[in-house]
N, C-alpha and C positions, 0 to 999 in steps of 0.2 A: 261511673266510670264509662266513657266515651273512648271506642275503640273505632280504629279503621284496619285495614289488611295488613299495617303493619305493628298492629299493637294497640293499646292503651296510650292514649296522646291525653285526656284529660281526665283527672281525678277531683271529686267535689267531697269534701268530709263535714258533715254536720251541717246538711243544707235546712235552711228554714225560710218557708214561704209563708207570710199572713197575706191571703188571698180572698176573693169572693168567689166559689165557685159557680152561683147562679148567674154573674157576670157573662159568663160562656154564653147563657142561652140567647144573649142579644149580642154574639160576636164581641166580646170583650174580655182581655186579661185584664184584671185589676188587682194589682197588690200593694198593700200598703208596705211591704217591707220583704224586700228579698236578702239573705244573709247566709254566708258558709264559714264554719270556722277558718277553713284552709281551701285553698284551691291551689292545685299540681298542674300547671300547664307544662310539659316535655318537650312540645313540639305544636307545629300547626297541623292539622290532619291532611292525609294525602286527598290530592283530588280524586273524585269518583271517575269512572270512565265512560258514565252516561252522558250525552250531548246536551247542552243548555239548552231550556226551553227559550225562544226569544218572544218579544212581546211587550206586553206593558208590565210593570212591574206593580203586582199587588202583595196586600199580605191578607190572610185567612182569616185573623183576628186583630183590633186595635189593642194595643200594649200599653197599659198605663201601670208603671213601677215608680211610687213615688219616694221608696228609699232603697238603695242599692249600699249593701255592708258587708265588705270583703277585707275582714282586717290582715288576712296573710295570704297571699299567693306567691308561689313559688315558680319561677318561669325557667324552664331548665336550660341546659349549654345551649342547645338550638337555637333559643332564641336571646339569650342572658349574651351570648357571646364567650364567656369565663366563667366557670361555676354556674351557681345557682342562684338567680337574682332574687331578693324577698321583698316583694312589694304590698301596698295595702291600697283598697280603693272605695272611695263614695261617690252617691251620686244619685241621678234619678233619670229614667227614662221613658219617653211617651211617642208612641206610634201610633198615627190614626190611618186607617184603611183605606178610608175613603170619605174625601179623596186623600190620598197619600200624604202625610207629614209627618217630620221626625223633631223632635225635641230633645234634647239630652244636658245633662250638667253633669260632670264626670273629673273629679279632682283623685289623681294617682301619685304615691310619694312612694320610694326608696324607704327603706329601713333595715339595711341589713348592713350598715356602717358606709356606703355609698351614698351618694347625693343624687337626687334625680327626682322630678317633679313633671306632672302633666295636668294643665287644669284646662278643661276644653268645655265651651257651652254652646251649642249647636241648634238652629232651626232652619229647618229646611220643610218649604212649603211650594211645590211645583205649580199646585194648580192656583195657588196665589201669588205664582212667580214669585218667590221671596227666598234669600239664604243669607242667615245672620250667622256668623262665624265668628268665634273669639277663642283663639289657641294657642297657648303658649307651654313651651315643654324645654326642660335643660337638663343637660346631663355633662357631667365630667368625663374627660377619658376612660375609655372601657366600658361605655355605656351602651344600653340596650339600643337606642334609636340608632347608632352608629354601626351597629353590628347588624340590624334588621336592614337598614340602607346599604349595607356592605360596604361601609367607608375604609379604605385602607388603615391601618392601625389604629381602628377607634378612635379617633378624636372628640374632644368635646364638642356638644353641639347644644344650640341654642336655636329655639324655631318661635318665632311671634307670626300669627297670622290673626288680620282681625277685617271686619267688611261685613256690610250690611247693603241691600239693596235687591231690584231684581234679579232672577238668575238669568234673564236673558241679557242682562248688561251689568252684571255685578262689579260692583268695584271693593276692591281689598288692596291691603298692604301687607306685606310680608317681608320679613327678615330671617335668613337662614346664615347661621353662622356656624362656621366650621374650624376647629381649631384658631379662634381670635379672628379669622378671617370672614367675613361677608361674602356670599356665593351668590353670583348673578347669574 
């Protein structure tokens, strides 16, 4: 259970982590698999009152999670818009601490009777001046994306963003369709 000053905002049930504790000695968190029978995310946490630290972004350890398996994720009404949204997520995540680099593959699908899907593949390595992005997301009216973006009447949303190249001169193509109309 994770709480903030307003109470619990995240509950994880039957969490399983297949990991190597000895890897922490070399500042690495390595897990073959992280899973939970159920994640309940009622809302986003309330921001802290401490000022943020400026400076370079660093991680205390490198992370390597080869398999993320979350078959039941329940998003509360504050995130879902109306009622509770039931999702499933699978993927992997890797973050190198020095130099900073992130790589993830994530697939999220709704399984509560509504359609909705997000597929994301991201590789970001600022020291190598590299960003590869492949993002596809789609939902019918009343979806989570429209709610999070606070779009009036929560219309259907389709998003496609792809690109590869140097961060300093990144070239990508994006399409954002709301209620059947391309948004420019």
